[in-house]
C-alpha positions as CSV (number, residue, x, y, z in Angstrom):
1,M,0.0,0.0,0.0
2,K,2.9,2.4,0.9
3,K,4.5,1.7,-2.5
4,T,1.3,2.5,-4.3
5,I,0.9,5.8,-2.5
6,I,4.5,6.7,-3.1
7,A,4.3,5.8,-6.8
8,F,1.1,7.9,-7.1
9,I,2.7,10.9,-5.4
10,C,5.8,10.6,-7.7
11,A,3.6,10.4,-10.8
12,L,1.7,13.5,-9.7
13,F,5.0,15.3,-9.1
14,L,6.4,14.3,-12.5
15,I,3.2,15.4,-14.3
16,G,3.2,18.7,-12.4
17,C,6.9,19.4,-13.4
18,S,6.4,18.8,-17.1
19,K,6.4,21.7,-19.4
20,D,2.8,22.7,-20.4
21,S,3.9,24.8,-23.3
22,E,7.1,25.2,-25.2
23,V,8.4,28.6,-26.2
24,K,7.0,29.4,-29.7
25,T,9.5,30.5,-32.2
26,G,9.3,31.8,-35.7
27,S,11.6,32.9,-38.6
28,L,12.2,36.3,-40.2
29,E,13.0,36.6,-43.9
30,V,14.1,40.1,-45.1
31,T,14.6,40.9,-48.8
32,L,17.0,43.8,-49.4
33,S,17.8,45.8,-52.5
34,Y,19.5,49.1,-53.2
35,Y,19.1,51.6,-56.0
36,Y,22.1,51.3,-58.4
37,N,21.3,53.8,-61.1
38,A,18.6,55.0,-63.5
39,Y,19.6,52.3,-66.1
40,Q,19.8,49.3,-63.9
41,G,17.4,50.3,-61.2
42,Y,17.4,48.2,-58.0
43,K,19.9,45.4,-57.3
44,P,20.0,42.7,-54.6
45,D,21.9,44.0,-51.6
46,V,24.3,41.1,-51.3
47,D,26.0,40.8,-47.9
48,A,23.7,43.4,-46.3
49,K,23.3,42.9,-42.6
50,V,20.2,42.2,-40.6
51,Y,20.1,42.6,-36.8
52,L,17.4,42.0,-34.3
53,F,17.4,43.5,-30.8
54,K,15.1,42.5,-27.9
55,G,15.2,46.1,-26.6
56,Y,12.7,47.5,-29.1
57,D,11.4,50.1,-26.7
58,V,14.9,51.5,-25.8
59,K,16.1,54.8,-27.3
60,Y,19.3,54.4,-29.1
61,K,21.8,56.9,-30.5
62,D,21.7,57.3,-34.3
63,S,25.1,56.3,-35.6
64,Y,25.8,54.6,-38.9
65,S,28.9,52.9,-37.5
66,N,26.9,51.3,-34.7
67,Y,24.0,50.3,-37.0
68,A,26.4,48.8,-39.5
69,T,28.2,46.7,-37.0
70,G,25.2,45.4,-35.1
71,S,25.9,47.2,-31.8
72,L,23.9,50.2,-30.5
73,R,24.4,52.7,-27.8
74,T,21.6,53.7,-25.5
75,E,20.8,57.4,-25.2
76,S,20.2,57.3,-21.4
77,D,23.5,55.8,-20.2
78,D,25.6,55.3,-23.3
79,K,25.6,51.5,-22.7
80,L,26.7,49.4,-25.7
81,V,24.1,46.8,-26.6
82,F,24.8,43.9,-29.0
83,N,22.3,42.2,-31.3
84,D,20.4,39.2,-30.2
85,F,20.0,37.7,-33.7
86,K,21.7,38.5,-37.0
87,A,21.9,37.3,-40.7
88,V,23.6,38.3,-43.9
89,A,21.8,38.6,-47.2
90,D,22.6,36.1,-49.9
91,V,23.1,36.7,-53.7
92,N,19.4,37.3,-54.0
93,G,19.3,39.9,-51.3
94,K,17.5,37.6,-48.8
95,A,18.5,37.2,-45.2
96,V,16.8,34.6,-43.0
97,V,16.9,34.5,-39.2
98,G,15.5,31.4,-37.6
99,N,14.4,30.2,-34.2
100,I,13.3,33.6,-32.9
101,P,11.1,33.5,-29.8
102,Y,7.7,35.2,-30.3
103,G,7.8,38.9,-29.2
104,K,8.6,42.4,-30.3
105,Y,12.1,43.3,-31.6
106,L,13.9,46.2,-33.2
107,L,14.9,45.3,-36.7
108,V,18.0,47.0,-38.1
109,V,19.2,46.5,-41.6
110,S,22.5,47.9,-42.9
111,S,23.0,48.1,-46.7
112,K,26.2,46.9,-48.2
113,G,25.5,48.5,-51.7
114,R,25.0,51.9,-50.1
115,F,26.1,53.3,-46.8
116,V,22.7,53.5,-45.3
117,Y,20.7,51.8,-42.6
118,S,17.1,51.5,-41.6
119,K,15.2,50.4,-38.5
120,K,11.7,49.5,-37.4
121,V,9.9,47.7,-34.6
122,I,8.5,44.3,-35.7
123,E,6.6,41.5,-33.9
124,I,7.4,37.9,-34.5
125,N,4.1,36.0,-33.9
126,S,3.9,33.4,-36.6
127,D,6.1,30.7,-38.2
128,L,7.4,33.1,-40.9
129,K,7.4,36.9,-41.0
130,T,8.6,38.6,-44.2
131,E,9.9,42.2,-44.7
132,T,11.2,44.0,-47.8
133,K,13.5,47.0,-47.7
134,N,14.5,48.8,-50.9
135,F,17.3,51.4,-50.1
136,G,16.8,54.3,-52.4
137,Y,19.1,57.1,-53.4
138,K,18.4,59.6,-50.6
139,D,20.8,60.8,-47.9
140,E,23.8,58.6,-47.2
141,F,24.1,57.2,-43.6
142,D,20.3,57.5,-43.1
143,D,17.4,56.5,-45.3
144,D,15.6,59.7,-44.2
145,G,12.4,57.8,-43.5
146,E,12.2,55.8,-46.8
147,S,9.4,53.3,-46.4
148,W,9.7,49.6,-46.0
């Protein structure tokens, strides 16, 4: 009888300790291109960088060198923050980041074809999220609000 009670208590303990839900993850696919010239138009932005930061609600200093290297400085205390996820665009201008836990992130992309960057807050809440960024021919070092 004691063995039955102990076995029952152990079974309840093991069931109670099991994970009820796993952390859901998704992927991000970003397609990047840059404006080459009036004759050839946009080209895939090969080797462009894509960075994701968990601190989407933090104010960062605008600096091309930081955005291009995947490290940002906070405005409040000048703390250096490194990316949580990163990817590099392939020959078609596509960069894929996988196994990202659901949530909000700051997405930063840095063009290789032009010296510009762009950023926006995104939410990963499905198996695959896609974004497209076409870097135009506006100000160097900042895309001046060009749309995604």
